[in-house]
N, C-alpha and C positions, 0 to 999 in steps of 0.2 A: 456555564452561566445559567442561573436559575431564573425562570420567567414565571413567577407565581400569580401575576395579576390577570384579571379579565381584560381582554383587549376590546375596548368599547368602540365599535364602528356601526353606524346606522346605514343600512342599504335600502334602496328603493327597488325591491324585487319585482315590482309591477312595471318598472320602466323598461320597455323593450328597446328603447333607442340607445341606451348605454349598457353594454354587457356588464355582468357582475364583476369580472376581473378588472375592468377599467374603473368601476366605481371603487373597488377595494384599493386600487393603486392611488386614485385621487384622494381618498380619505386618509391614507397613510401619509401621502405627501403633504397634505394639509396639516396633519399633526406635527410633521417635521418642521414645516415652515413656521408654525405657531409656537414652537418650542416645547410642545407636549412630549415629543420624542427628541432626545438630545443626541449629539454626536457620540457614538460608541454604545448607545443603548441597544440591547438585544431584543429581537422580535420573537414572538412565539413560533414554534414549529408549524409547518404547513398543516399537519393533521390536527393539531390543537386548535389552530385558528379557524380551520374549516368547520370544526365541530362547534366552536363558539359562535360563528357567524351563521351557521346553518346552511352552508353552501358546499359544493363539491370541492374536493382537494385540488382538482385540476384548475378551478377558478383561482384559488389562492396561489398555486404555483405560477400560473401565468401572470398574475398581478405582481408577484415578487420578482419574476424575471424581467418584467417591464420596468420596475423600479431600479433593478440592477443596471439594465441597459441605459437608463436615464441618469445614472450616477447617484441616486439617492441612497441606495443600500449597497453593502458589500457582503460577499459570501466568504466566510472564513472556513477553510477546510476542517472538517471534523468538529466544528464549533457551532456554526449556524449563521443566521443573517443578523447584521448590525447596521445601524444608521452610519452612513459614510462620514468620515472626518477629513476636512471640514465639510459642513453641510452645504453652505452656499458658495457656489463656485460658478464661473462663467460657463463651463461646459456641461452643467446640469440642465436637463430638459424639464421644464414645467409641464406636467401631464394634464392636459385639458381634453374634454370630450371631443372637441372639434379637431384636435390635432393628433390623436393617437390612432387614427384609422390605418395609417401606413405601418404601424408597429404590430405585426401579427404574431400570435403565439408560435406559429411555425418557424419564425425567424429568431426565436429565443435561443440562448446559448446552450450548446450541447457540450457537456463536460465529459472528457475522456480520461479515465484513470490509467495508471501504469501497470495494471494487472491484478485488480481486485477480483475476488470471486463474485458470483451471482448470488446475492443473499436471498433471492426468491426461492432457491432450491435448498437452502440451508435446513438442517434438521432442528429447526427452532422448537417445534412442538415437543419433540423427544427431550431436548435439553431443558425446556421449561418444566416438563413433568418431573424430570430427575431433580431439578433444583427445588421445586415445591416439596417433593417427597422428602428430601434431605432436611428441609426446614421443619417438617411436621413429625419426623421420626423421633422415637423416645430418646435415642442417643445423640440428638442434634448438638448437645454441648461439645461433642468431640470435634465438630467442624466450625462451631460458632465461637470457640474460645481461642486462646493463643496456641500456636502450633509451631512446628519446625520451620524456620525461615527458609530452609532449602526446598520446602514443599512436602506435601503429604507423602509418606514413605511408599504406600501402595501405588500411588500415582507415579512416583518416580520409577518404581519397579516396572509398571506397565509401559512407561516410555522406554526404559532400558530394553525390555523384551521386544518392543516394536523396532527399535534401532538394530538390534542384533538379528532379528528374523528377516526384516524387510530391507535393511540397508547394509548388511554384511559387517556390522561393527561388532566389537567385543567389549561392551560396556558392562559395568556392575551398577546396581542401584545406587551405591554411594558415589558414583561418578555422574549422577544426574542432578541438575539444579533447575527448579521451576521458576520462571520469570513472569512478569506481567507483559508479555509480548517480546518480540525480538529486539525492539528498540531499547527497551530497558536492559536486555541482555548485553547489547553493545556497550551501553553506558557503564554497566558494572564491570565488564571485561576491561574497558579502557582505564578505569580508575583503580581496579583491584589487582589486575595482573600486569599492568604496565606502569611506568613511571614517567613523570615530566622529563622531556628531553630525550626519551627513548625514540628511536627511529622505527617507523613502520612502513613497509612497502604496500602500495595499494594500486589497484587497477585504474587506468585512465582511458576513457571516462569511467566514473565510479558512481556508487550509490551515495548521493550527496548527504543524506542524513547520517550515514556512518562517518563520512569525512568530517562533518561538523562535530560529532561526538569526540573523535580522536583529537581534532584541533582544540576543542574546548578543554580537553584533559592535558594540554601542553605537549602533546606528542608531535614529533616532526614527521610529516607524511612525505614519502618519496613516491611520486606517481610513475608508473610503468605502463607503457602503451599496450594496447590489446589489438590483436589481428584476428583473422578468421579461425585461428586455433586457440584463442584465449590469450592470457597474459604472456608477453614475450620474456620467457625465463632468462635468456641470454643477456637481456638488457638489465636484469637484476644484479648480475655478477659484480660489476664495478662498485656497487653500493654496499656489498655485504661486510665491508670493513668500516662502515660508518655508524657503528653502535646499533645496527638493525636487530631488533628483538622479535619482530613479528611480521607476518604477511596477512593482509585481509583480502579474502577472495570470495567471489560468487561463481564457483567453477561449473555448476550444473547449467545455469543459464546466466551468463555474465550480465550484470546490471550496468547500463541499460540495453546493451546491444543484443542480448539473448544468445551470444556465441557460447558454444559448449567447449570446455577445456579438453584438448586432445589427450589421448592416452600417453603419447610421448612427453607432453608437457607435464602431465601428472607424475610420471616417473621422475622427471628432472626435479620437480618440486619436492618430492619425497626424499630424494638424495640430498638436496640442499638443506632440508629441515633436519635430517639426521646428521649431516656433516657440520652444520653451523649452529645446531640446537635452536632453530627458529620455531616460534610458536605459530602454527597455521590456524588462523581464525577463519573458519569456513561458514559462510552465511548461506544456508541451503533453504532459502525463503520459499521456493515453490516446488519442493521435491515431490509432493504428493500427487501431482498430475503429470504423469509421463505417458507418452504415446508410443514409446519404444516397445518392441516385442519382448526384449529383455532389459530391465532397468539398469542404469549405470550406477555404480556404488559411489558413495562419497569419498573424497580424498582422505578424510579422516580415518576411513576404514583401513588405510594402508599405513597408519602411523600409531605409535604408542600414545597412550592417553595424556602423557605430560607434554606432548608436542602438538596437540591440537585443541582447539575450542570449537565445537560443532554447535551451531545455533539453528534452531528450528522453531516453528510456531504452529498453533492450532487456528490462528486467525484466517489463514488461507483456506483451511478445511471447512470451517464453520462460517465465520463472518468477521470482518475487521473489528467490530465492536467487542468481540470476545478476546480480551487481552490476556491470553495465556500462552506462554512459550516455554522453551526449555533449552538448556545448555548441557552438552556432554563434554566432560574434560576430566582431568585427574582428580582424585579425592582431595589432594592438597589445594588445587585451584578452586574446587567446590567450597572448601572451608573458607578460603579468602573471599569468595563471592558472597557467602553467607554473612561473614563478619561485616562487610560493607553494607549489605542489604539491611541488617539490623539497625543501622544508623538512619537510613532514609525511608524504610518501609516496614520494618519489623517482620512482616510476613506477607505472603500473597493472598489471593482470594481463595480461601480454603473451600468455601461452598462451591464455587465454580470448578475448582480442581476436582472435587469429589463428584460433581455432576458429570464432568467430561469423563472421568474414570468409569463411571457407571455406563456411559455410552460406549466406551471402549470394551468393557467386559461383556456387554450385551450384544456386541457386534454391530451397533448402529454406525459407528465411525467407519468401520471397514466397508459396510454396505453403501454408505454415503459416498465414500471415495470412489468405489467401483461405478456407481450410478452417475456421479457428477463427472468422472473422467470421460465416460461415453457421451454425456451431454456436451461437455466442452469440446471434445473432438469433433462432434458434428457441427457445433457453432463455429469452430475454427475453419472447418472445410468450407462453410458458407461464406465466412469472411474472406478466405483466400480466393474463392470464386469471384467475389465482388471486386477484389483488388486486381485480379487478372482481367476482368472485364472493363474496369474503369480507370485503372492507374498504370497499366503495363507500359504505356508510352511515356509516362511522366515520372515514374519512381521505380526504385529497385528494392526488393525485400527478400529476406531469407526465411525459411520455414523451419523453426526449431522442432526438436523431437519431444516437446512438452512445454509446460508453462502456460501462462494465461495472457501473453502479450506477444506482439510482433514488432520488429525493428524495421522502419521504413525510411529510406533516404531519397529525397527528391533528386531527379537527374539534373535539374537546373540549379547551379550553385547559388546558395542563399545563406545569409548569416542567420544565426539563431534568433537574434532580435528582429530581423526582418520577417522571418517566418512567423514568429509569435505575433507581431503586429498584423500581418496578413490574416492569420487565423482569427484573431480577435475581431477584425473588421467583418469577417464572415460568421461571427458568433460561434466560434469553435474554441474550446480550451483543451489543448493537447500537450502532454509533457514533451519538451524539445531539448535535445542535447547536441553536443558537438563531439564526433568520434576522434580517434587518434590521428586520422588522416586529415582532420580539419573539415570533414563533411558534416553538414547539419542533418540530423535525423530525428525521427519521432518514435517514441515508444508508445504504442497503442495497445491498451488493454481491451480485449474484445469480450471477455467473459461476462462482465456485468451489464453489457449493452444488449438490448433486444435486437432481433433481426431487422426490425424497422429502423432502429437507430443506427445500426451498422450500415444499412443501405443508404440512409440519409447522409451519414458521415462520409462514406467512400465517394458518393456522387458529388458531394460538395468539394472534397479534396481534388477530384478529377477536374472540376471547373476551375479551382484555384490554380492548380499546376499547369493546366492548359493555357491559362492567362499569363502565367510567369514565363512560359516557353515562347510566347509570342509577344 
């Protein structure tokens, strides 16, 4: 959503009685009530608005959070802030100076993601320099014009070398396809390599966005439970005669439970894939951050290329906004993916592909992964210490050998809806799921939160769960 206008708000910066964030909230609310801002209208970003008003970004963020709590604005993930629809409703709170003293910035919503990286340590400067250099170079027409829809060949070769050297795979450049992120990869796989009414086996619980992609493509999804060793392969056997064409898995760290697929289950899946010619769709979304002494290899490394689709992304390495991912599969499958891509996208972001390639060749990506892995390992240790100090009597959790999230289950039985409502009342937004045993759990991404936010989060959860138990 483009927000090109200047956001006209007059503030009385000399007024010490009403803090700036309250003044901003009141002015925006007044524009909504007068019709100047209509339902669904997008607001400027906090940095832009802070610059326009000549105030700190903290004041703007606190004002927006106050308007969200009062029901005037809604925050749409990865999109921004919008005027709520409908605007006037009984449960909306009119923000007046004399009534907002009890709504403090410290009580505003803390949003927890499902395992996003910390963008504060991303190699943004290096990427920006590479991007600018590519736009200035004499041969820039090579990356600014139309190119191979499968991705820049040198970039594909670099990804192939990475997969072969670091993940034990045996790929060729022609077996690599570049996408605009893993979600696009899933969409292309569902529509180019599968057909409506094909059956696909999927973990339960699962990555909901993948489930939605397959469902939208007309594929019949067969859910199979997950236990402490990953997907229960024996439960798959009765379904293998139901036109099952593929299996979608997150074997490194199962989504959302973070369970690692055991060696025995991996062996069983390889045997099934070979015997029934099943396409194994392996979503290795957080493979780059491992805390193991020796890394575990992908399931795809044990299969021929016509029996796997291996999906990875640079979004976890650099930042979620960098929409560049990749698929490794057979050359025939790459051709099918490219044919579909031409219809909907023509090609990827060639400048960004070339910029990331430069970072790979200069060793920036490798150094960043090493540095950030140590950083996340230390932050994870701090998070675990907090959990053991404040939640040990109220919840159970396991510690995976990598990844940027933990799976936490309250000891007191509670439905997902009840937990979500309870969290919302305490101004917390956390991804909540129900596991195969019917237990409600939370997938908490710790990487993007500061230590102060982690401490606030865990202490708040401790108070919530202690209340539930009593």
